[in-house]
Structure formats: structure tokens, C-alpha cells
C-alpha positions, 0 to 999 in steps of 0.5 A, a space after each residue: 500500500 502506498 500513501 499520498 498526502 493532500 496538504 490542506 492544513 487542518 483539512 489535510 488527509 491521506 489517500 491509501 492505494 493498494 490491492 486488498 486495502 478494502 480489508 484494512 479500511 476499518 483500521 484506517 477509518 478508525 485512525 482518523 474518525 472518532 465516530 463509531 457509526 457509519 452510513 455506508 452509501 452504495 448502489 445495489 451491485 457494489 453493495 452485493 460485491 463489497 459492502 459486506 467486506 467493508 462492514 466487516 472491516 469496520 466492525 473489527 475496528 469497533 465501527 457499526 456500518 449501516 448500509 444505505 442503498 441508492 439506485 445506480 446511475 447518474 440520473 439518480 444523483 439528485 436532491 430526491 435521492 439525497 432526501 431519501 438518504 437523510 431519512 435512512 440515516 435518521 432511521 439508523 439514529 446516526 448523529 453528529 458523531 457519525 460518518 458517511 462512507 461512499 462505497 462506489 463510483 463517482 455518482 455514489 461518492 459525489 452524492 455521499 459527500 454532499 450528504 455528509 456536508 449537509 446532514 446535521 450541518 456536516 459529519 465526517 466523510 470517507 471515500 472508498 471508490 470502486 470504479 477507476 473513474 472515481 479512484 483517479 478523479 471524483 474521490 480526490 479533491 473534495 468537490 461534492 454535489 448533485 445534478 439538477 434537471 438543467 445541468 450537472 453538479 449545479 448544487 454542491 460544496 467543497 467538502 474534504 474527506 477524512 481519508 480516501 481508501 483505494 483498493 485497485 483489486 476491486 477493478 477486476 469486477 469493473 465492467 470493461 466499458 466502465 474501465 474505459 470510461 475511467 481511462 479518459 480521466 487518467 489520460 486527461 491528467 497526462 494531457 494537462 500537466 505531465 507529458 512524461 505520464 502521457 508518454 507512459 500511457 501511450 505505451 502502456 494503455 494496453 497493459 492497463 486495460 488488461 489490469 496488469 497490477 504494476 501498470 494499473 497501480 502506477 496509473 492510479 497513483 500518478 493520477 491521484 498525485 497530479 490531482 493532489 498537486 493541483 488541489 493543494 495549490 488551489 482547493 476551491 478552484 479560484 484559478 489553477 484547479 480549473 484545468 482539471 475541467 479539461 474536456 468537461 465543458 462540452 462533455 457536461 453539455 452532452 451529458 445533460 442533453 442526453 439526460 445522463 443516459 446517452 454516454 458514460 462520463 469518461 466518454 463525453 470527457 474524451 469527446 470534449 478533450 478532442 473538441 478542446 484540442 481542435 479549438 486550440 488549433 482553430 485559435 492558433 495556439 496548438 498544431 495538428 499533432 496535439 489532436 492526433 496524439 490525443 485521438 490516438 491515446 483515446 483509440 488505444 483506450 477504446 474511447 470515442 473522439 466525436 459524438 455518436 448521438 444526434 445532438 446538434 451543435 447549436 444545442 451543445 452551445 446552448 447547453 454550455 451557457 448553463 455550465 458552472 464555468 460561465 462567469 460574467 456571461 463568458 465561458 471559461 475554456 481549458 485548453 492545452 498548447 502542447 501535452 502537459 501545458 494547460 491554460 484557461 481562457 475566456 476568449 473562445 468565441 461561438 464561431 471558433 467553437 462551431 468551427 471546431 465542432 464541425 471539424 470534429 464531426 468530419 473526423 
């Protein structure tokens, strides 16, 4: 097991990464949380696979785990589900000394974190991510929240966990499409901040897809380390942290336009990263090789590089107006000049974006 530190002063916490770390979760949690009652928020499939192991580990450390099950799927990451979780926590008599543990993918982690931030004005929160997407992205950094019908993550908070427990062994039961979805965020981390890591991925993506232990653990660890570096420097997204949204502007628009049913999150991020590369080309800040390298990596990961659903460019551009990254009526876009060199701009005009979308449709 390796340990990474997120240094945020009194909100600092550790990320523990390793195979079969789930069986040590109880002692890890007991070491940082004083409470002895936990709401283990999960979905039916993950609950059947791993909730028993987690609850047993908690029990060995003197913590009673109450399983709270929510439906699987992005469309259930909403305030109605939050209310049902609150009610179950009250039924289990979890008070302000208790904790919320998110056991599952990004939907579970985001919603569980929002519950923890707001239940009784805040209780301890623990992340136990079980999807690659959640392990390398959603579980790290403290952004929690839920969707509204008109957009993704429009209600939320910054609420750091007390600890993150990442068991890479659980990825053996992850459906292959979900593994591919997670690889989009792994690739993104290389694109925005680490050209050496991106080069590693260009070589080793096939091994990661085969769940080769060393390649997989390194990919998870390095992704977490990159995100930790960004979050430590900018916890509340006042500047640098926004680069983590690379590919998400168009990606979130596609998700909302398809009611969170048409794509997996990593698929829309993959599409959005290609859009961003083409926008950078249209603006003259990047050459053709950027989009080619990104598309090649996405192809090796089994990810799409253009929309496959019948969504008009006008609809995408309209949906983007509701994005959280809009400020003073101008959309902030994350672009890269070259692999490893990201920047934020509000100079992407509708004409530039439309030309990039048209070019993407012709790929």
C-alpha cells in the first residue's frame, strides 16, 4: 500500500492505494474518525460485491456500518435521492458523531459527500471508490454535489474527506466499458500537466486495460498525485484547479442533453478533450499533432473522439451557457498548447467553437 498526502492544513488527509486495502479500511477509518457509526452509501451491485467486506472491516475496528442503498446511475444523483438518504440515516439514529462512507463510483461518492456536508450541518466523510473513474478523479479533491434537471453538479460544496481508501483489486469486477470510461480521466491528467505520464500511457494503455497490477497501480497513483498537486495549490478552484475541467465543458453539455443516459462520463470527457484540442488549433495556439496524439491515446483506450448521438451543435452551445464555468456571461475554456501545458481562457468565441465542432464531426 502506498500513501499520498493532500496538504490542506487542518483539512489535510491521506489517500491509501493498494490491492486488498478494502480489508484494512476499518483500521484506517478508525485512525482518523472518532465516530463509531457509519452510513455506508452504495448502489445495489457494489453493495452485493463489497459492502459486506467493508462492514466487516469496520466492525473489527469497533465501527457499526449501516448500509444505505441508492439506485445506480447518474440520473439518480439528485436532491430526491439525497432526501431519501437523510431519512435512512435518521432511521439508523446516526448523529453528529457519525460518518458517511461512499462505497462506489463517482455518482455514489459525489452524492455521499454532499450528504455528509449537509446532514446535521456536516459529519465526517470517507471515500472508498470502486470504479477507476472515481479512484483517479471524483474521490480526490473534495468537490461534492448533485445534478439538477438543467445541468450537472449545479448544487454542491467543497467538502474534504477524512481519508480516501483505494483498493485497485476491486477493478477486476469493473465492467470493461466502465474501465474505459475511467481511462479518459487518467489520460486527461497526462494531457494537462505531465507529458512524461502521457508518454507512459501511450505505451502502456494496453497493459492497463488488461489490469496488469504494476501498470494499473502506477496509473492510479500518478493520477491521484497530479490531482493532489493541483488541489493543494488551489482547493476551491479560484484559478489553477480549473484545468482539471479539461474536456468537461462540452462533455457536461452532452451529458445533460442526453439526460445522463446517452454516454458514460469518461466518454463525453474524451469527446470534449478532442473538441478542446481542435479549438486550440482553430485559435492558433496548438498544431495538428496535439489532436492526433490525443485521438490516438483515446483509440488505444477504446474511447470515442466525436459524438455518436444526434445532438446538434447549436444545442451543445446552448447547453454550455448553463455550465458552472460561465462567469460574467463568458465561458471559461481549458485548453492545452502542447501535452502537459494547460491554460484557461475566456476568449473562445461561438464561431471558433462551431468551427471546431464541425471539424470534429468530419473526423
